[in-house]
N, C-alpha and C positions, 0 to 999 in steps of 0.2 A: 583406788583405781587399779583394776586388774588388767594388765596389758597382755594380750595373747598374740604370740608370733605366728604368722602364717607362712611367710617366706623370709629370706634374709633382708629383703627390702621393704616388706609390708607387715605391719602389726595392726591389730584392731582392738577396740575397747568400747566401753559404754560411754555415755555423755561425759565430756570433760568441761572444766571451767577455766576461765582466763587465768586464775591463780595457779593452775597446774602447769603453765607453760615453762616456767623456769626448771621444774623437775623433768619435764619432757626433753628440754634442750640438754640438760645435764645427762639424761639417759642416751643421748646421741641422735635423737630425731631431728631431722632438718625441715620436715614439712608435716602439716596436718591436713586431713580432708574430712569435711563434715558431710555425712550422708543423711542427716536428719533435717527436715524442713523447719524453718523458724516457726515458733508458736505451737509446736506439737504438744508441748507440756508447759504447765503453768510456771514451773520453776526452772525452765530451760534458758540458759543465756543465749543471746542472739549470735549469729555467725559474725556479725560486725564486731562484737566484743571479743570473740575468739581470735578473729583475724588481726585486730589491733594489737592484742597481747602477743601474738606470734610475731608480727612484723617488728614490734619493738625490740625483740630479741634476735632479729635477723633471720627468722624462720619464714617459710612461705605457707600460705593457707589457701585451700580450694573449697568451693561450695558446690557439691553435687547432691542436692536434696532428692530423696526418694520417699514416696509415700509408702508406709508400712503395708505389706501384703500386695503391693501393686507395682512390682518392678517391671518396667517396660524395656523393650530392646534398646530404646534410645538412652535410657538410664545406664544400661550396661556399657554402651559405647562411650558415654560421657565419663563414666568411672574409669574405663580403660585408658581413655585419652589423658585424663588428669593424672592417673597413676604413672604413666610413662613420661609426663612432662615435668612432674614435681621432683625436686632434689630428694635423693634417698638417704636414709630410710624414711618411710612415710608411716604416719599413724592415722588410720581411718577410724571414724567413730560415728555412732548413731545412738539410739536409746540404750540398747543392750550390746551392740557389736554384731548382732546377727545379720542385719541388712548389709553391713560392710563385708562380712564374710561371704554372704550370698552373692554380692556384686563381684567379688574377686572370683568365686567359683564359676559364675556364668561367663565372666570375661575370659577365663582360661579355657572354656569349652572349645574344643577343636584344636587347641595348641598343646595341651597336656593330656595324657591318657586319663580317661574318666576315673578309673580306680585310684590314680594318684591324686586327683583333685579331691575326691571323696575322703580318702585317708588323711590327706593334709588338713582338710577342714575338721575332720573328726579328731585329729590329734590336738587341734587348738580348742576343741570343745564345742564344735558346731556340726550338727547333723544335717547334711545336705541331701538325705535320701528322698525327700519330697521334691527335689528339683532335678533328679537324675536325667529324666528324659530331655529336659531343656538344656542341661549341661551337655549331654551327648549330642544335642542338635546344634552345637556351636554357640550355646548361650541364648539362642533365639527360641521364642515360644513355639512349640511344635504342634502338629495336629494330634488329636487324641485317638486316631484310628490305628488299629493293629495291622501289620503287614501280613500276618498269618495267625491262625488259631488252631489249637489242637486239644484233644481231651487230656493227653498226658505229654508233658515236655520233660526230657531228661537232659540235664546239663552235664556234659562230660562223656566221652566215649572211650574211656580207659577200661580196665578190667571190670570195675564196678558198673560203669554205665552200659556197656554192651551186654553184660550178663543180666542186668536189670531189664534192659529192653527186650531181650529174648524171653526172660521169664514172664514179663508182662504180656508180650505178644502171644505166648502160648495160652495164657489164661483169659486174655481179653482181646480176641481176634477182631472184634467189631469196634474197638476204640481206636481213634486216630492217635498215633504216637510219633513224636519227633525227637531226635537226638541232636544236640547242638555241640559241635566240636570243630575247631579249625584245622586239626592235624590231618595230613595225608597218610601217615604211617602209624600203625598201632604196634606197640612193642610188648613182648613177653619179658617184663623186667626181672622176674625171679631168675631168668636164665643168665643175667649179666654176671653174676658171681661165677658161674661156670665158664663163661667166656674169659674172665680174668684169671681163671685157673687152668686154661688151656683145654677144657673139656668140650665146650660148645663153640661153634663158629658164630660170630655176631649176626651174620645174615640170617641164621636160622631162628633168631628171636624177633624177626620183623615180618609183618604182613601189611598189605595195603588196607587202609581203613575201609575203602569201598567194598572189599571182599568180605568184611566182617559185619557190616551193618545188617541186622536181620531183615529178611524179606518182608515188605509191608510196612517198614518203619522209615519215615522220612529223615534223611540226613541233611541238617542245615550246617553247611560248612562255613562257620563264622565263630568269632570270639564273643563271649558274653562280657558286657561292660558293667551291668548293674541289674538290680532287681527292684521291682515295685510290688511287693507282695500284697499290699492293700488293694491293688488294682489287678492282681493276677497277671502280671506282665513281666517279661524278661526283656531287657534292653540289650541289643547287640551293638557292637562297635559300628559306627556309621549311623546310629540312631534308628536302626530298624527295630520294630517292635513285634514280639511274639507273645500272644496271649495263650493262657493255659487254664484248664479246669483243675488239674492236679500237676504238681511239680516234683520231680526227683532231682536232687542236687548231689552230684558226685564228680567234681572236677579234678580230683586228685590233690596233690600237695605241691607246694612251691619249694624248689631247691634254691636256697639263698646263697649262692656262691659269692656274691659281692660283699657279704657280711664279714668275710675274712680278707683282711687287707693284703693285696698283692696276689691273691690266689688265682683270679681270672687270668692275669697276665702270664702265669706260668703253667697252667693246666695243660697237660699233654706234652710237656717238655721239662727239662731239668730234673727228671726223675719224679715228677709230681703227677699222680694219676688218681682215678676214681672209677670204681665199678658202678657208680650211680649214673653214669652217662654212657650211652650206646657207643659213641665214637671213642671213648677213653678206655673201655674195658679191654680191648685188644692191646692197648699200650701197657696195661697192668701186666699181662702175660709176657709181653716183650721185656719189661723190666725184670720180672722174676727170672726169666730164662737167662738174662744177661748178667745177673748179679752173682758174684763169687765171694765178695767180702764187703764189709762196711755196715752201716746202720740203716735199718728199715723201720720206719715209723708208720703205725696204723692209727688213725684218729677216729673218735666218735664224739659228736657234739651233744649238747643237752637234748633231752627228750622234749616233745615227741619227734620221732623220725619214722619213716617207713622202713619196715624190715629191720628191727633193732639189732638183729644178729648179723646183718650183712657186713659191718665193719670188721668183726672178728672172723667171719667166714673167710674174708680175703687174707687175713693173717694166717689162718690155719692152712689154707691151700698153698700159700707161698712157703710157709715153713715146711710143709710136707715135701714140696719140690726140692727145696734146699737140703732137706734131710736125705732124700733119695739120691741126690747128686753128690753127697758127701761134702758139701760146703757150709753146712749149717754152723759148724764150730767157728767159722770165721765171720758170721753175720750176727749182729747185735739187734735183736728185735724188741721194739717197744710198742705197747698198746696204750695209747694216751686217751683216756676216757674222761669226758667231762662229768660223768656220773660217779657214783661211789661203789658200784657193784659190777661184776663181770656180766651177769645176766639177771634179768628182773624176776625170774621164777627160780627159786632156790633149789628145787628138786633136780635141775639140770646142771647146776654149777659144778658138783664134784667131777663129773665126766669131763667137763670143759677144762677144769683146772689141771687135770692130768695131761692134757695136750699143751697147755701153757707151759708146764714143766718140761714136757718132751721137746718142745721147740726152744726152750730157754728164754721165753719171752718175759720181759719185765712189764708188770702191770702198773701203770701210773694213773691212779684215780684222781678225780677232781682237776684234771688237766684239759683245758678247753683251748683249741687252736684259735688264735686271733689274728695272726699275720704270717706271711711267708715271703721270703726273698729267694726266688728260685735260682737266680744267678749265683748267689753265695751258698746255696743249699742250706739255708737256715730257717727254722720255724720258731715262732714265739707262742707260748702258751700262758694263759691266765690260770693260775693255780688258786683255787678257792676251797681249801680244806675247812671243814666245820670248826667253828670257834677259833679260827686263826686268821690273821690279816691276809688279804689277797696279795699275791706277788706275781710278777711276770718273769718267766724263765725262757731262755733260748736253748734250742737243741739243733745240732747239725744233723744232716741226713744224707744218705746216698739215694734212697728211695723213700717216697712218702705216699701212702694211700689215704686219701681224704674222703671222709663222709661229711657233706656240707650241712650247715644249719638248715632247718626246715620250718616252714610256716604254712598257714592256709594261704591260698591264692589271694592276691590283693583285692580282687573284686568281691571276694567272700568276706574278708576282714572289714571292708568298708561298708558292708551291706546291713540291712535290718535283720538278716538271718543269723548273724554272728553273735556268739556269746562274748563276754568281756575279754577273752583271750583270742578271739578272732575266728573260732571254729563254728561250724553250723550247729546250732543248739537243738539237740534232739533228746527225746526220751530214750534211754539206753536199752530198753527192752523192745519197744515197738518201732524205733527209729523214725518216729513221727516228730515233726518240729514241735517244740514246746509252746509256741505262740501262734503258729499258722497251721490250722488243721488240715489244709490241703497240700502240705509240703512234707516230703520225706527226704532223708539223706542217708547215704551209705558210703563206704570207702574211706579214703584218707582224710577228707576235709571235714568230717563230722566229729563231734566232741565226746562220743561215748568212750569210756576209759578202757579201750581194747587195743591190742597190737594192730598196727597199720600194715597189713599184709594182704596179698592177693587171696590167700586162703580164707581170710576173714571176709573179704568181699564175696567170695564164692558162696559162703553161708548166708550173708546178709541179703543178697539179691532176691532169692526166693521169699525171704521173710517180708521184704518191702512189697514184692509183687502180691503175696497173699493178703497183706493188710490193705493194699490199695484196692484189690478186687473186693474185699469185704466192705470197704468204705463205699465203693460204687453201688454195692448191693444194699446199702443202707444199714450195715452193721458196724460193730466196733472191731478193734484189732483181734486177730485170731492166731497170730504167730508171734513168737518172742525170740529175741537174740540173747544168747547166754555169754557173749563176749568171746566166742571161739576165735582163735588165731593159731597159726602154725608157723614154725620157723625151723626148716631143715638145716641144721648147723653142720656144714661140711668140714669136719675136723681133720680129715685126710682124704686123699683120693681113694675112693672105694668104701668109705664109711661115713655115716651121718648120725648125729644125735638129733632125733626127730622130736622137737619140742612142740607139744600141743597143749593149749591151755585156754582158760576163759577168764571172766571177771575175777579179780582178786587173786590171780595166780593159781586157780584151781586147775589141776591137770585134767585134760579132756581127750584121752587117747582114742584114736579111730580104729585101732587094730588090737587084737588080743596080745597080751604080753609075750606069748610064746612065738608070735610072728614078728612083732616089732616092739622091743622094749625101749621106750623113748628115753629112758634115763641112761642108756648105754649106747655107744656107737655100734651101728649094725650095717651089714652089707645090704640087708633087705631095704633099709631106709634109703641107702644110696641108689639102689635099683629103682625105687619109687621116684626119687628126685630126677634121676638121669633119663629113665625110660618111660615112666608112667605119667608123671605130672604134666609134661609138655603136651602130649595128645589130649589129656583130660582138659587142659586149659583151652586149647584151640577147638577141639571137637565136641566137648561136653559143656563146660562152663559158659563159653561164649555163644553156644547154640541153644541154651536153655534146657539142657539135659542135666537134671539135678542129681547126678549120681553121688550118693553119700552126702547130700546137701538138702535133704527134705526138711522143711521148716518145723521147728519145735512148736507144738500147739500150746496156746495159753490154756491152762487148766483153771477152772473155777472151783472154789471149795464147796 
């Protein structure tokens, strides 16, 4: 008997026998619920036998039989009523456990977020993707009609989504295109490092979403709850249904602040900050300016994260300020990295190590932040060095810049589009989904092994647009992605190590070495970051002007 926990008060399992009751009572269950009609199987004990065995041990039993494949709205209501009336915890069972898990999922429709229901069921081993529309409809059987239909639907209006919309619009002016995103404001997130370093103002990194949606593209201001790729349907929160012929998925990445105990309660105060949030980047600069002595910790979680260089960029710009003000000698800098290397592409590491030495920073590898007590200014790290037992260490701090753990959004992880790790499963060259031919993905949520940066999305958008245009014309993929990503590492005010690389850590410089040598800090790269890249982002990338981003054509032997 394999018992699968759904919630703290409900578990499900396959058919049980009267002889199992003593073990179930010993496991702590106070009630059982039968969701299988009597007589469904020849070797199936009757509910009366189960009930008698349960009552003999002081347990309660409920009979809510459901015909396999025919769960009615009345069945869901009966399950919900029984679950709430029975002593907890409850074990529900049917032939395999699937009906019981389905009944729970439907009963929670309208009470819990759809993505939470799907991910909870998936964690217990039950795929509820076939019932998403009904769950989103409050557990009740919905109509099968779509509220809207488009040739191309884009999920997400971040850097990747708007760039893809513009590139598609310029190539396919007669296709109906819609972008789904609930946000009112669009942010130039690469600028937040500069905000935290006192170079940019936060307000300059924000624009209204309405001002950026390409002309002729419909903006659906709503959150996506789930996908039904077999029916070419996107389910929005509130059970609205959007149908598509082709789908582009680029919702970005989830910053999982809650995974670090105590972090949410102390962010923005007690010296705890992060450039990964618009409202907190100015606090970073406030802390840097006010610090004259003490310990400053900069953290980096396990990969993948967006802009893997951002945690150390914050350290370098802070160290540079303290160096220029003459207080660096009194500040103890620690870079606590859950990984084992300073930067993933070795060609750039020597230049970075020189700045680590300049600022006197201590590199603590395999240190993953797991808890914070802001009031006592104490942080706890799980240290997991190779071939050594894990340990938990505490460190005091006066300032701490945190990079949060990151995952794919919940509605992606719980969907049929995801791989085993929760990311959209694409071919790394064409960016087309491996199992659904009319779906493509780009940006931070897909699983190609590249750096998750805005520079990567700038290259990916035209590739997706070219390949979708070729697909509409009846051909195969014509453009391929080489994994390009860029990370301008701000090692001091006025100088940057411009890391540009592709799959496998291969260097992919955009400029001749005499102009910008990416392996050394240069003023030219700083000028690019400070003066050139922001207008390229707002006026070129998001407008479909593919300067230095022309797709690499697939060559046939």
